[in-house]
PAROGU-550532 format. One record per residue (C-alpha): residue in one letter; y, x, z. Coordinates in steps of 0.25 Angstrom, whole numbers, padded with zeros to 4 digits, always signed. Example, Ala and Ser with C-alpha at 12.3 -4.5 7.8 and 13.67 -1.06 7.14 Angstrom:
BEGIN
a-0018+0049+0031
s-0004+0055+0029
//
This chain:
BEGIN
m+0432+0249+0311
v+0428+0262+0305
h+0437+0266+0294
i+0432+0278+0284
v+0440+0286+0275
k+0433+0295+0265
t+0440+0308+0267
p+0434+0319+0258
s+0442+0332+0265
y+0452+0337+0275
d+0463+0337+0264
e+0476+0332+0270
r+0477+0320+0260
d+0462+0315+0263
v+0463+0316+0278
y+0477+0309+0279
n+0473+0298+0269
a+0460+0296+0278
v+0468+0295+0291
c+0479+0286+0285
r+0468+0277+0281
h+0461+0278+0294
f+0474+0274+0302
e+0477+0263+0294
a+0464+0257+0295
m+0464+0258+0310
e+0480+0253+0310
v+0482+0265+0319
a+0497+0264+0316
g+0498+0253+0324
d+0494+0259+0336
l+0504+0270+0336
a+0518+0271+0343
p+0527+0283+0341
s+0527+0286+0356
m+0512+0288+0357
t+0504+0301+0358
v+0492+0301+0349
l+0480+0310+0352
l+0471+0315+0341
k+0458+0320+0346
p+0451+0328+0336
n+0437+0336+0337
l+0439+0349+0342
l+0425+0353+0346
y+0431+0370+0346
g+0438+0378+0337
k+0433+0378+0323
k+0439+0378+0310
p+0440+0363+0304
e+0430+0367+0292
a+0419+0368+0302
g+0418+0352+0304
i+0419+0354+0320
t+0433+0349+0322
t+0441+0338+0318
n+0449+0343+0305
p+0463+0346+0306
a+0466+0338+0294
i+0462+0325+0302
l+0472+0329+0313
k+0482+0333+0302
a+0481+0318+0296
v+0481+0310+0309
i+0494+0319+0315
r+0501+0315+0302
w+0497+0300+0302
l+0502+0300+0316
r+0515+0306+0313
e+0518+0297+0300
h+0514+0286+0311
g+0526+0290+0322
i+0516+0297+0331
e+0522+0312+0336
k+0514+0313+0348
i+0501+0319+0344
v+0492+0326+0351
v+0479+0333+0345
a+0470+0335+0357
d+0454+0339+0360
s+0447+0346+0369
s+0437+0355+0362
g+0425+0361+0367
g+0429+0373+0378
l+0441+0374+0386
f+0452+0363+0386
t+0464+0374+0386
a+0476+0377+0378
e+0470+0392+0374
y+0457+0386+0369
m+0462+0373+0362
r+0472+0381+0354
t+0460+0389+0349
v+0453+0376+0346
y+0465+0370+0339
g+0467+0382+0329
a+0453+0385+0326
s+0452+0369+0322
g+0462+0371+0312
l+0472+0362+0321
r+0484+0373+0324
v+0491+0368+0311
p+0504+0361+0308
g+0501+0346+0309
i+0491+0347+0320
e+0495+0359+0328
e+0508+0353+0335
y+0498+0341+0340
l+0487+0349+0347
n+0486+0346+0362
l+0490+0356+0371
d+0488+0349+0384
f+0476+0354+0391
t+0476+0345+0403
y+0467+0332+0405
e+0466+0320+0414
r+0457+0311+0420
v+0455+0298+0413
p+0447+0287+0421
t+0437+0279+0412
r+0434+0264+0411
e+0426+0258+0422
g+0411+0258+0422
f+0411+0271+0414
t+0402+0282+0419
v+0412+0293+0418
k+0424+0289+0426
s+0434+0297+0420
f+0435+0308+0410
n+0445+0321+0410
l+0451+0319+0396
i+0463+0328+0389
s+0476+0325+0392
a+0479+0322+0378
v+0470+0311+0378
t+0476+0304+0390
k+0490+0306+0385
a+0488+0300+0371
d+0493+0286+0367
y+0483+0285+0356
i+0470+0294+0352
i+0465+0297+0338
n+0450+0303+0339
l+0448+0313+0328
p+0433+0317+0329
k+0424+0325+0319
l+0411+0319+0313
k+0400+0328+0319
t+0386+0329+0324
h+0385+0332+0340
a+0373+0339+0347
m+0373+0331+0358
t+0380+0318+0355
t+0374+0318+0340
v+0387+0315+0335
s+0403+0318+0337
i+0411+0308+0333
g+0423+0299+0339
v+0417+0297+0352
k+0412+0311+0354
n+0425+0317+0350
l+0431+0311+0363
f+0425+0321+0371
g+0436+0331+0367
t+0444+0323+0376
i+0437+0329+0389
p+0444+0342+0391
g+0438+0356+0388
l+0425+0360+0397
q+0425+0347+0405
k+0418+0343+0392
p+0404+0350+0395
d+0406+0345+0410
m+0404+0331+0403
h+0392+0335+0397
r+0386+0340+0409
r+0390+0327+0417
y+0383+0319+0405
p+0371+0328+0399
k+0363+0316+0393
t+0369+0314+0379
e+0369+0298+0382
d+0376+0299+0396
f+0386+0310+0387
v+0388+0300+0377
h+0391+0288+0386
m+0401+0297+0392
l+0408+0299+0379
c+0409+0285+0376
e+0415+0283+0389
l+0425+0294+0385
c+0428+0288+0373
e+0431+0275+0381
t+0441+0283+0388
v+0448+0290+0377
r+0448+0279+0368
p+0454+0283+0356
n+0462+0275+0347
v+0457+0278+0334
t+0445+0289+0329
l+0446+0295+0316
l+0433+0304+0312
d+0434+0317+0305
a+0422+0317+0295
v+0428+0323+0283
d+0418+0334+0287
s+0408+0331+0299
m+0398+0340+0305
e+0384+0338+0306
g+0371+0345+0312
n+0375+0353+0325
g+0388+0347+0328
p+0398+0346+0333
g+0400+0360+0331
g+0389+0367+0324
g+0385+0358+0314
t+0388+0358+0299
v+0400+0352+0292
r+0398+0340+0282
r+0408+0334+0274
t+0408+0319+0276
g+0421+0316+0270
l+0427+0304+0278
t+0434+0301+0290
m+0432+0289+0299
c+0443+0281+0309
a+0440+0270+0319
r+0446+0264+0331
n+0432+0263+0338
v+0427+0276+0340
y+0413+0271+0342
a+0414+0263+0329
l+0418+0276+0322
d+0406+0284+0328
v+0396+0274+0325
t+0402+0274+0309
a+0403+0289+0309
v+0388+0291+0314
r+0383+0282+0302
f+0392+0289+0293
m+0383+0302+0298
g+0369+0295+0294
l+0367+0294+0308
d+0364+0282+0317
p+0373+0278+0328
e+0364+0272+0337
e+0358+0286+0339
m+0371+0293+0343
p+0373+0293+0358
h+0387+0290+0359
l+0385+0278+0351
r+0374+0273+0359
a+0382+0274+0372
a+0394+0267+0364
r+0385+0256+0361
a+0379+0256+0376
m+0393+0256+0380
g+0398+0244+0371
l+0407+0253+0362
w+0399+0253+0350
p+0405+0243+0339
e+0398+0232+0335
k+0404+0231+0321
i+0410+0243+0313
d+0418+0240+0302
v+0418+0253+0292
t+0430+0253+0283
g+0438+0262+0273
d+0430+0270+0264
g+0416+0265+0268
l+0405+0274+0275
a+0391+0279+0271
p+0381+0287+0279
c+0380+0302+0277
s+0368+0306+0269
p+0362+0314+0274
a+0364+0310+0289
f+0371+0320+0296
r+0362+0331+0303
l+0361+0330+0317
p+0363+0341+0328
d+0350+0348+0331
a+0352+0343+0345
v+0349+0329+0342
k+0340+0331+0330
s+0328+0322+0330
t+0314+0329+0333
g+0308+0319+0322
f+0299+0314+0332
e+0306+0302+0336
d+0305+0298+0321
s+0291+0299+0320
v+0289+0289+0331
p+0290+0273+0330
r+0305+0268+0331
l+0301+0260+0343
l+0296+0274+0350
r+0309+0282+0346
k+0317+0279+0359
p+0305+0284+0368
a+0302+0295+0359
e+0316+0300+0360
f+0315+0299+0374
v+0304+0306+0376
l+0309+0318+0367
d+0322+0318+0375
n+0315+0320+0387
l+0306+0331+0381
l+0314+0338+0372
r+0330+0343+0373
s+0339+0350+0363
y+0344+0362+0369
p+0355+0373+0363
k+0350+0386+0360
v+0359+0399+0357
d+0356+0407+0345
r+0359+0420+0350
s+0361+0427+0336
k+0374+0417+0335
c+0379+0416+0349
v+0392+0425+0351
g+0393+0422+0366
c+0406+0415+0365
g+0403+0407+0378
k+0406+0393+0371
c+0392+0388+0375
a+0393+0391+0389
e+0407+0386+0392
s+0403+0372+0385
c+0390+0371+0392
p+0391+0359+0402
q+0379+0366+0411
k+0384+0381+0411
i+0371+0385+0408
i+0375+0394+0396
k+0377+0409+0399
v+0381+0419+0389
v+0376+0432+0390
d+0377+0445+0383
k+0386+0435+0373
k+0374+0425+0370
a+0374+0412+0375
g+0361+0407+0384
m+0356+0393+0385
p+0347+0390+0395
k+0339+0376+0393
k+0340+0374+0409
g+0353+0365+0411
c+0355+0362+0398
i+0360+0348+0395
s+0359+0350+0378
c+0374+0345+0378
f+0375+0356+0367
c+0388+0359+0371
c+0385+0372+0368
q+0381+0371+0354
e+0394+0363+0351
m+0403+0374+0356
c+0397+0386+0351
p+0405+0392+0340
v+0396+0399+0332
h+0384+0388+0332
a+0374+0398+0340
i+0368+0386+0347
r+0357+0378+0342
v+0348+0367+0348
k+0333+0369+0352
r+0325+0357+0356
g+0314+0359+0366
l+0307+0354+0378
r+0315+0349+0389
g+0316+0360+0401
l+0309+0370+0393
//
């Protein structure tokens, strides 16, 4: 079941009402005991003001914390490993810039920057994950993603949000190990099955379209969404975006792994697809050629195009400030900052777009060209 609540703003009353309705529908109170440690896992891509639409809004966290305290839970931890370093100094900066260092949230922010190796299920491709200790020590996990598009995975919703359970700059290493999108999203599904959030509550009051997850455009969508099954929530959210779940790489992987629910009941305030549909990132936009060929030939056409053409990041030197965030996040370590400007060679690039994702001034755009040229 996926539960929908129209949530017109981040006003405290609107958000708390939504959280109460969601958790009542999910019967969350029946899961809890006073001795439990409850982890809240927001999306903290990097430090940006809440109105930028990049991170889970503080109002969501405040409302969930209030609800938990009213139901007898004292041990609450708000934890994420954003892009960049997983250190006290860096994460305190992210917390502050994201509006989390305020009463009602600050006292619950994670200050444990260790991690533990966790084995995965037998038969998985990834045999173990390094997970931040706040995850491994939690008795109950509430996943709090933000509804966004994403340059590599097309969308960032519940499953993708759990990538933040991997510590710091070990995330680029996962991109290096799994450079192909289909392999990367399969890894994400195995990670999701290892973390296994108990409940996922989606912040879609303000969402992001276009060049997400960090450089897109904010779009007021005015709702929150909640489910116990994160794949059901992602399928429903993609349909809400006006997109086809079958076209989402991570959902295709979930279906192949038998994780896509056969039947999804949508309850609450009802759901109508966005019109117009969410704008996609430049990195995943159709060339238009695929639509000009018969449907039966589209898959072969897409295969040919994927093997002839490729999207690459390209820096706009007039905007680049030489901060080095792109170089820090590059799995291949091929980006160099010279004379306060980033240089991005094609050779060695795996088109993961971590550089575009982490650029704080949106100086990186996407260029499509022939492979190897």
